[in-house]
Each structure stands twice: as structure tokens, then as C-alpha cells.
PQR file of N, CA, C, O and H, with PARSE charges and radii, in Angstrom:
ATOM      1  N   MET A   1     -22.267  18.756  21.133 -0.4000 1.5000
ATOM      2  CA  MET A   1     -22.940  17.692  20.791 -0.0000 2.0000
ATOM      3  C   MET A   1     -23.180  16.925  22.231  0.5500 1.7000
ATOM      4  O   MET A   1     -22.541  16.999  23.280 -0.5500 1.4000
ATOM      5  N   GLN A   2     -24.336  16.167  21.882 -0.4000 1.5000
ATOM      6  CA  GLN A   2     -24.808  15.078  22.987 -0.0000 2.0000
ATOM      7  C   GLN A   2     -24.205  13.849  23.103  0.5500 1.7000
ATOM      8  O   GLN A   2     -23.542  13.574  22.103 -0.5500 1.4000
ATOM      9  H   GLN A   2     -24.856  16.106  21.029  0.4000 1.0000
ATOM     10  N   ILE A   3     -24.197  13.063  23.908 -0.4000 1.5000
ATOM     11  CA  ILE A   3     -23.712  11.858  24.076 -0.0000 2.0000
ATOM     12  C   ILE A   3     -24.402  10.884  22.888  0.5500 1.7000
ATOM     13  O   ILE A   3     -25.554  11.001  22.470 -0.5500 1.4000
ATOM     14  H   ILE A   3     -24.736  13.286  24.720  0.4000 1.0000
ATOM     15  N   GLY A   4     -23.612  10.098  22.541 -0.4000 1.5000
ATOM     16  CA  GLY A   4     -24.087   8.973  21.630 -0.0000 2.0000
ATOM     17  C   GLY A   4     -24.370   9.493  20.112  0.5500 1.7000
ATOM     18  O   GLY A   4     -24.973   8.763  19.325 -0.5500 1.4000
ATOM     19  H   GLY A   4     -22.676  10.003  22.881  0.4000 1.0000
ATOM     20  N   TYR A   5     -23.976  10.597  19.790 -0.4000 1.5000
ATOM     21  CA  TYR A   5     -23.805  11.272  18.391 -0.0000 2.0000
ATOM     22  C   TYR A   5     -22.605  11.589  17.917  0.5500 1.7000
ATOM     23  O   TYR A   5     -22.360  12.488  17.112 -0.5500 1.4000
ATOM     24  H   TYR A   5     -23.486  11.190  20.429  0.4000 1.0000
ATOM     25  N   ASP A   6     -21.614  10.615  18.576 -0.4000 1.5000
ATOM     26  CA  ASP A   6     -20.211  10.901  17.984 -0.0000 2.0000
ATOM     27  C   ASP A   6     -20.024   9.984  16.438  0.5500 1.7000
ATOM     28  O   ASP A   6     -19.132  10.131  15.603 -0.5500 1.4000
ATOM     29  H   ASP A   6     -21.813   9.885  19.230  0.4000 1.0000
ATOM     30  N   TYR A   7     -20.940   9.225  16.414 -0.4000 1.5000
ATOM     31  CA  TYR A   7     -21.007   8.506  15.009 -0.0000 2.0000
ATOM     32  C   TYR A   7     -21.279   9.505  13.701  0.5500 1.7000
ATOM     33  O   TYR A   7     -21.218   9.140  12.527 -0.5500 1.4000
ATOM     34  H   TYR A   7     -21.665   9.106  17.092  0.4000 1.0000
ATOM     35  N   LEU A   8     -21.547  10.653  14.105 -0.4000 1.5000
ATOM     36  CA  LEU A   8     -22.048  11.784  12.990 -0.0000 2.0000
ATOM     37  C   LEU A   8     -21.058  12.754  12.857  0.5500 1.7000
ATOM     38  O   LEU A   8     -21.331  13.803  12.274 -0.5500 1.4000
ATOM     39  H   LEU A   8     -21.596  10.949  15.059  0.4000 1.0000
ATOM     40  N   ILE A   9     -19.536  12.482  13.481 -0.4000 1.5000
ATOM     41  CA  ILE A   9     -18.619  13.180  13.218 -0.0000 2.0000
ATOM     42  C   ILE A   9     -18.006  12.920  11.879  0.5500 1.7000
ATOM     43  O   ILE A   9     -18.131  11.765  11.471 -0.5500 1.4000
ATOM     44  H   ILE A   9     -19.313  11.629  13.955  0.4000 1.0000
ATOM     45  N   MET A  10     -17.334  13.811  11.078 -0.4000 1.5000
ATOM     46  CA  MET A  10     -16.925  13.568   9.818 -0.0000 2.0000
ATOM     47  C   MET A  10     -15.834  12.902  10.107  0.5500 1.7000
ATOM     48  O   MET A  10     -15.212  13.173  11.134 -0.5500 1.4000
ATOM     49  H   MET A  10     -17.232  14.749  11.409  0.4000 1.0000
ATOM     50  N   ARG A  11     -15.354  11.756   9.108 -0.4000 1.5000
ATOM     51  CA  ARG A  11     -14.323  10.781   9.148 -0.0000 2.0000
ATOM     52  C   ARG A  11     -13.510  10.996   8.354  0.5500 1.7000
ATOM     53  O   ARG A  11     -13.779  11.632   7.335 -0.5500 1.4000
ATOM     54  H   ARG A  11     -15.859  11.536   8.273  0.4000 1.0000
ATOM     55  N   THR A  12     -12.213  10.489   8.630 -0.4000 1.5000
ATOM     56  CA  THR A  12     -11.090  10.987   7.611 -0.0000 2.0000
ATOM     57  C   THR A  12     -11.383  10.405   6.195  0.5500 1.7000
ATOM     58  O   THR A  12     -12.305   9.594   6.112 -0.5500 1.4000
ATOM     59  H   THR A  12     -11.994   9.972   9.458  0.4000 1.0000
ATOM     60  N   ARG A  13     -10.818  10.678   5.284 -0.4000 1.5000
ATOM     61  CA  ARG A  13     -10.680  10.154   3.988 -0.0000 2.0000
ATOM     62  C   ARG A  13     -10.527   8.818   3.981  0.5500 1.7000
ATOM     63  O   ARG A  13     -11.316   8.060   3.418 -0.5500 1.4000
ATOM     64  H   ARG A  13     -10.069  11.337   5.351  0.4000 1.0000
ATOM     65  N   TYR A  14      -9.159   8.332   4.819 -0.4000 1.5000
ATOM     66  CA  TYR A  14      -9.131   6.822   4.768 -0.0000 2.0000
ATOM     67  C   TYR A  14      -9.739   6.212   5.434  0.5500 1.7000
ATOM     68  O   TYR A  14      -9.559   5.010   5.238 -0.5500 1.4000
ATOM     69  H   TYR A  14      -8.518   8.948   5.276  0.4000 1.0000
ATOM     70  N   MET A  15     -10.749   6.544   6.536 -0.4000 1.5000
ATOM     71  CA  MET A  15     -11.309   5.678   7.314 -0.0000 2.0000
ATOM     72  C   MET A  15     -12.446   5.573   6.387  0.5500 1.7000
ATOM     73  O   MET A  15     -12.642   4.425   5.989 -0.5500 1.4000
ATOM     74  H   MET A  15     -10.896   7.521   6.694  0.4000 1.0000
ATOM     75  N   HIS A  16     -13.334   6.575   5.891 -0.4000 1.5000
ATOM     76  CA  HIS A  16     -14.330   6.650   4.975 -0.0000 2.0000
ATOM     77  C   HIS A  16     -14.002   5.519   3.873  0.5500 1.7000
ATOM     78  O   HIS A  16     -14.769   4.572   3.700 -0.5500 1.4000
ATOM     79  H   HIS A  16     -13.175   7.508   6.214  0.4000 1.0000
ATOM     80  N   ARG A  17     -12.980   5.659   3.246 -0.4000 1.5000
ATOM     81  CA  ARG A  17     -12.631   4.655   2.186 -0.0000 2.0000
ATOM     82  C   ARG A  17     -12.564   3.161   2.714  0.5500 1.7000
ATOM     83  O   ARG A  17     -12.980   2.221   2.036 -0.5500 1.4000
ATOM     84  H   ARG A  17     -12.357   6.428   3.387  0.4000 1.0000
ATOM     85  N   PHE A  18     -12.034   3.017   3.922 -0.4000 1.5000
ATOM     86  CA  PHE A  18     -11.834   1.590   4.471 -0.0000 2.0000
ATOM     87  C   PHE A  18     -12.896   1.226   4.863  0.5500 1.7000
ATOM     88  O   PHE A  18     -12.961  -0.002   4.827 -0.5500 1.4000
ATOM     89  H   PHE A  18     -11.696   3.780   4.473  0.4000 1.0000
ATOM     90  N   LEU A  19     -14.137   1.879   5.374 -0.4000 1.5000
ATOM     91  CA  LEU A  19     -15.587   1.677   5.789 -0.0000 2.0000
ATOM     92  C   LEU A  19     -16.101   1.023   4.558  0.5500 1.7000
ATOM     93  O   LEU A  19     -16.522  -0.121   4.389 -0.5500 1.4000
ATOM     94  H   LEU A  19     -14.083   2.877   5.403  0.4000 1.0000
ATOM     95  N   ARG A  20     -15.942   2.194   3.597 -0.4000 1.5000
ATOM     96  CA  ARG A  20     -16.736   1.500   2.135 -0.0000 2.0000
ATOM     97  C   ARG A  20     -16.395   0.293   1.573  0.5500 1.7000
ATOM     98  O   ARG A  20     -17.208  -0.582   1.272 -0.5500 1.4000
ATOM     99  H   ARG A  20     -15.600   3.124   3.734  0.4000 1.0000
ATOM    100  N   THR A  21     -14.775   0.211   1.376 -0.4000 1.5000
ATOM    101  CA  THR A  21     -14.208  -1.341   1.046 -0.0000 2.0000
ATOM    102  C   THR A  21     -14.742  -2.218   1.650  0.5500 1.7000
ATOM    103  O   THR A  21     -15.344  -3.113   1.057 -0.5500 1.4000
ATOM    104  H   THR A  21     -14.115   0.922   1.620  0.4000 1.0000
ATOM    105  N   THR A  22     -14.635  -2.160   3.097 -0.4000 1.5000
ATOM    106  CA  THR A  22     -15.172  -3.011   3.872 -0.0000 2.0000
ATOM    107  C   THR A  22     -16.568  -3.664   3.783  0.5500 1.7000
ATOM    108  O   THR A  22     -16.766  -4.879   3.782 -0.5500 1.4000
ATOM    109  H   THR A  22     -14.146  -1.433   3.579  0.4000 1.0000
ATOM    110  N   GLY A  23     -17.409  -2.806   3.716 -0.4000 1.5000
ATOM    111  CA  GLY A  23     -18.857  -2.800   3.553 -0.0000 2.0000
ATOM    112  C   GLY A  23     -18.935  -3.793   2.105  0.5500 1.7000
ATOM    113  O   GLY A  23     -19.230  -4.987   2.148 -0.5500 1.4000
ATOM    114  H   GLY A  23     -17.249  -1.819   3.716  0.4000 1.0000
ATOM    115  N   MET A  24     -18.628  -3.083   0.902 -0.4000 1.5000
ATOM    116  CA  MET A  24     -18.411  -3.777  -0.203 -0.0000 2.0000
ATOM    117  C   MET A  24     -18.157  -5.338  -0.341  0.5500 1.7000
ATOM    118  O   MET A  24     -18.754  -6.212  -0.971 -0.5500 1.4000
ATOM    119  H   MET A  24     -18.388  -2.113   0.866  0.4000 1.0000
ATOM    120  N   PHE A  25     -17.097  -5.356   0.446 -0.4000 1.5000
ATOM    121  CA  PHE A  25     -16.414  -6.787   0.678 -0.0000 2.0000
ATOM    122  C   PHE A  25     -17.255  -7.704   0.975  0.5500 1.7000
ATOM    123  O   PHE A  25     -17.445  -8.757   0.367 -0.5500 1.4000
ATOM    124  H   PHE A  25     -16.611  -4.646   0.957  0.4000 1.0000
ATOM    125  N   LEU A  26     -18.090  -7.082   2.496 -0.4000 1.5000
ATOM    126  CA  LEU A  26     -19.005  -8.046   3.125 -0.0000 2.0000
ATOM    127  C   LEU A  26     -20.213  -8.108   2.128  0.5500 1.7000
ATOM    128  O   LEU A  26     -20.741  -9.189   2.387 -0.5500 1.4000
ATOM    129  H   LEU A  26     -17.936  -6.227   2.990  0.4000 1.0000
ATOM    130  N   VAL A  27     -20.770  -7.637   1.339 -0.4000 1.5000
ATOM    131  CA  VAL A  27     -21.571  -7.705   0.508 -0.0000 2.0000
ATOM    132  C   VAL A  27     -21.527  -8.348  -0.493  0.5500 1.7000
ATOM    133  O   VAL A  27     -22.589  -8.854  -0.858 -0.5500 1.4000
ATOM    134  H   VAL A  27     -20.341  -6.758   1.129  0.4000 1.0000
ATOM    135  N   VAL A  28     -20.437  -8.549  -1.221 -0.4000 1.5000
ATOM    136  CA  VAL A  28     -19.858  -9.279  -2.070 -0.0000 2.0000
ATOM    137  C   VAL A  28     -19.761 -10.938  -1.591  0.5500 1.7000
ATOM    138  O   VAL A  28     -20.122 -11.932  -2.221 -0.5500 1.4000
ATOM    139  H   VAL A  28     -19.575  -8.138  -0.925  0.4000 1.0000
ATOM    140  N   SER A  29     -19.198 -10.847  -0.375 -0.4000 1.5000
ATOM    141  CA  SER A  29     -18.831 -12.145   0.373 -0.0000 2.0000
ATOM    142  C   SER A  29     -20.143 -12.962   0.559  0.5500 1.7000
ATOM    143  O   SER A  29     -20.275 -14.171   0.365 -0.5500 1.4000
ATOM    144  H   SER A  29     -18.905 -10.039   0.137  0.4000 1.0000
ATOM    145  N   GLY A  30     -21.102 -12.060   0.978 -0.4000 1.5000
ATOM    146  CA  GLY A  30     -22.593 -12.665   1.272 -0.0000 2.0000
ATOM    147  C   GLY A  30     -23.360 -12.855   0.356  0.5500 1.7000
ATOM    148  O   GLY A  30     -24.342 -13.517   0.694 -0.5500 1.4000
ATOM    149  H   GLY A  30     -20.995 -11.079   1.136  0.4000 1.0000
ATOM    150  N   ALA A  31     -23.325 -12.471  -0.960 -0.4000 1.5000
ATOM    151  CA  ALA A  31     -23.911 -12.631  -2.336 -0.0000 2.0000
ATOM    152  C   ALA A  31     -23.175 -13.920  -2.630  0.5500 1.7000
ATOM    153  O   ALA A  31     -23.883 -14.845  -3.030 -0.5500 1.4000
ATOM    154  H   ALA A  31     -22.528 -11.934  -1.235  0.4000 1.0000
ATOM    155  N   THR A  32     -21.831 -14.151  -2.498 -0.4000 1.5000
ATOM    156  CA  THR A  32     -20.918 -15.297  -3.241 -0.0000 2.0000
ATOM    157  C   THR A  32     -21.526 -16.592  -2.161  0.5500 1.7000
ATOM    158  O   THR A  32     -21.728 -17.718  -2.618 -0.5500 1.4000
ATOM    159  H   THR A  32     -21.256 -13.400  -2.174  0.4000 1.0000
ATOM    160  N   LEU A  33     -21.733 -16.320  -0.959 -0.4000 1.5000
ATOM    161  CA  LEU A  33     -22.098 -17.443  -0.408 -0.0000 2.0000
ATOM    162  C   LEU A  33     -23.520 -17.729  -0.324  0.5500 1.7000
ATOM    163  O   LEU A  33     -23.864 -18.848   0.059 -0.5500 1.4000
ATOM    164  H   LEU A  33     -21.570 -15.405  -0.588  0.4000 1.0000
ATOM    165  N   LEU A  34     -24.490 -16.756  -0.672 -0.4000 1.5000
ATOM    166  CA  LEU A  34     -25.886 -17.343  -0.814 -0.0000 2.0000
ATOM    167  C   LEU A  34     -25.829 -17.939  -1.941  0.5500 1.7000
ATOM    168  O   LEU A  34     -26.482 -18.980  -2.024 -0.5500 1.4000
ATOM    169  H   LEU A  34     -24.211 -15.848  -0.983  0.4000 1.0000
ATOM    170  N   ALA A  35     -25.069 -17.500  -3.114 -0.4000 1.5000
ATOM    171  CA  ALA A  35     -25.275 -18.110  -4.597 -0.0000 2.0000
ATOM    172  C   ALA A  35     -24.619 -19.449  -4.472  0.5500 1.7000
ATOM    173  O   ALA A  35     -25.045 -20.344  -5.202 -0.5500 1.4000
ATOM    174  H   ALA A  35     -24.538 -16.655  -3.047  0.4000 1.0000
ATOM    175  N   LEU A  36     -23.646 -19.704  -3.652 -0.4000 1.5000
ATOM    176  CA  LEU A  36     -22.946 -21.063  -3.482 -0.0000 2.0000
ATOM    177  C   LEU A  36     -24.085 -21.782  -2.766  0.5500 1.7000
ATOM    178  O   LEU A  36     -24.595 -22.676  -3.442 -0.5500 1.4000
ATOM    179  H   LEU A  36     -23.300 -18.977  -3.059  0.4000 1.0000
ATOM    180  N   GLY A  37     -24.520 -21.624  -1.737 -0.4000 1.5000
ATOM    181  CA  GLY A  37     -25.459 -22.361  -0.870 -0.0000 2.0000
ATOM    182  C   GLY A  37     -26.965 -22.592  -1.723  0.5500 1.7000
ATOM    183  O   GLY A  37     -27.750 -23.480  -1.391 -0.5500 1.4000
ATOM    184  H   GLY A  37     -24.106 -20.898  -1.187  0.4000 1.0000
ATOM    185  N   PHE A  38     -27.207 -21.712  -2.786 -0.4000 1.5000
ATOM    186  CA  PHE A  38     -28.314 -21.865  -3.588 -0.0000 2.0000
ATOM    187  C   PHE A  38     -27.872 -23.093  -4.380  0.5500 1.7000
ATOM    188  O   PHE A  38     -28.359 -24.214  -4.237 -0.5500 1.4000
ATOM    189  H   PHE A  38     -26.570 -20.990  -3.055  0.4000 1.0000
ATOM    190  N   ALA A  39     -26.785 -22.727  -5.329 -0.4000 1.5000
ATOM    191  CA  ALA A  39     -26.225 -23.735  -5.842 -0.0000 2.0000
ATOM    192  C   ALA A  39     -25.973 -25.261  -5.541  0.5500 1.7000
ATOM    193  O   ALA A  39     -26.130 -26.137  -6.391 -0.5500 1.4000
ATOM    194  H   ALA A  39     -26.390 -21.816  -5.446  0.4000 1.0000
ATOM    195  N   TYR A  40     -25.595 -25.473  -4.334 -0.4000 1.5000
ATOM    196  CA  TYR A  40     -25.572 -26.667  -3.620 -0.0000 2.0000
ATOM    197  C   TYR A  40     -26.909 -27.278  -3.316  0.5500 1.7000
ATOM    198  O   TYR A  40     -27.166 -28.461  -3.541 -0.5500 1.4000
ATOM    199  H   TYR A  40     -25.468 -24.761  -3.644  0.4000 1.0000
ATOM    200  N   TYR A  41     -27.721 -26.442  -2.811 -0.4000 1.5000
ATOM    201  CA  TYR A  41     -29.137 -26.992  -2.565 -0.0000 2.0000
ATOM    202  C   TYR A  41     -29.893 -27.507  -3.909  0.5500 1.7000
ATOM    203  O   TYR A  41     -30.758 -28.382  -3.861 -0.5500 1.4000
ATOM    204  H   TYR A  41     -27.513 -25.481  -2.628  0.4000 1.0000
ATOM    205  N   LEU A  42     -29.458 -26.841  -5.178 -0.4000 1.5000
ATOM    206  CA  LEU A  42     -30.258 -27.412  -6.284 -0.0000 2.0000
ATOM    207  C   LEU A  42     -29.146 -28.601  -6.596  0.5500 1.7000
ATOM    208  O   LEU A  42     -29.618 -29.536  -7.242 -0.5500 1.4000
ATOM    209  H   LEU A  42     -28.756 -26.129  -5.217  0.4000 1.0000
ATOM    210  N   TYR A  43     -27.802 -28.713  -6.258 -0.4000 1.5000
ATOM    211  CA  TYR A  43     -27.207 -29.863  -6.863 -0.0000 2.0000
ATOM    212  C   TYR A  43     -27.747 -31.096  -5.803  0.5500 1.7000
ATOM    213  O   TYR A  43     -28.177 -32.152  -6.266 -0.5500 1.4000
ATOM    214  H   TYR A  43     -27.418 -27.953  -5.733  0.4000 1.0000
ATOM    215  N   ALA A  44     -27.686 -30.878  -4.522 -0.4000 1.5000
ATOM    216  CA  ALA A  44     -28.335 -31.931  -3.667 -0.0000 2.0000
ATOM    217  C   ALA A  44     -29.653 -32.682  -3.978  0.5500 1.7000
ATOM    218  O   ALA A  44     -29.910 -33.886  -3.991 -0.5500 1.4000
ATOM    219  H   ALA A  44     -27.337 -30.020  -4.146  0.4000 1.0000
ATOM    220  N   GLU A  45     -30.605 -31.294  -4.288 -0.4000 1.5000
ATOM    221  CA  GLU A  45     -32.057 -31.956  -4.783 -0.0000 2.0000
ATOM    222  C   GLU A  45     -31.836 -32.597  -6.256  0.5500 1.7000
ATOM    223  O   GLU A  45     -32.848 -33.088  -6.756 -0.5500 1.4000
ATOM    224  H   GLU A  45     -30.397 -30.316  -4.277  0.4000 1.0000
ATOM    225  N   GLY A  46     -30.813 -32.646  -6.903 -0.4000 1.5000
ATOM    226  CA  GLY A  46     -30.843 -33.116  -8.145 -0.0000 2.0000
ATOM    227  C   GLY A  46     -31.588 -32.571  -9.231  0.5500 1.7000
ATOM    228  O   GLY A  46     -32.053 -33.251 -10.145 -0.5500 1.4000
ATOM    229  H   GLY A  46     -29.991 -32.247  -6.497  0.4000 1.0000
ATOM    230  N   VAL A  47     -31.706 -31.202  -9.106 -0.4000 1.5000
ATOM    231  CA  VAL A  47     -32.572 -30.216 -10.020 -0.0000 2.0000
ATOM    232  C   VAL A  47     -31.577 -30.094 -11.125  0.5500 1.7000
ATOM    233  O   VAL A  47     -32.036 -30.520 -12.185 -0.5500 1.4000
ATOM    234  H   VAL A  47     -31.328 -30.650  -8.363  0.4000 1.0000
ATOM    235  N   GLY A  48     -30.597 -29.733 -11.189 -0.4000 1.5000
ATOM    236  CA  GLY A  48     -29.763 -29.234 -12.139 -0.0000 2.0000
ATOM    237  C   GLY A  48     -28.426 -29.601 -12.365  0.5500 1.7000
ATOM    238  O   GLY A  48     -27.852 -30.354 -11.580 -0.5500 1.4000
ATOM    239  H   GLY A  48     -30.225 -29.387 -10.327  0.4000 1.0000
ATOM    240  N   PHE A  49     -27.857 -29.128 -13.394 -0.4000 1.5000
ATOM    241  CA  PHE A  49     -26.317 -29.088 -13.316 -0.0000 2.0000
ATOM    242  C   PHE A  49     -26.227 -30.595 -13.859  0.5500 1.7000
ATOM    243  O   PHE A  49     -25.129 -31.132 -14.009 -0.5500 1.4000
ATOM    244  H   PHE A  49     -28.324 -28.515 -14.032  0.4000 1.0000
TER
END
């Protein structure tokens, strides 16, 4: 293998599950923070709620 292609090596099942779970957690956290920020913006502008 060439240098720099180590990320292509197959990962273990546990590492794959950990990375997938971490990725989903980050996506859900980001979407939640985005929704909360947008809701606060609407609240501060007095648009709704």
C-alpha cells in the first residue's frame, strides 16, 4: 500500500459501529442546535410563538 492510504484499510466491526454512532450523534446534535437557533431567532424577532 502507498503512504496515506491507511484509511482504506477495513475497520473492525466495533470501530465501524462507533464511527457510525458518532456520526449520527453529531448530525442529530447539529440539526438540534440549528433548529434551536432558528427558533430563538424567530422568538427574538417576535415573529411567532
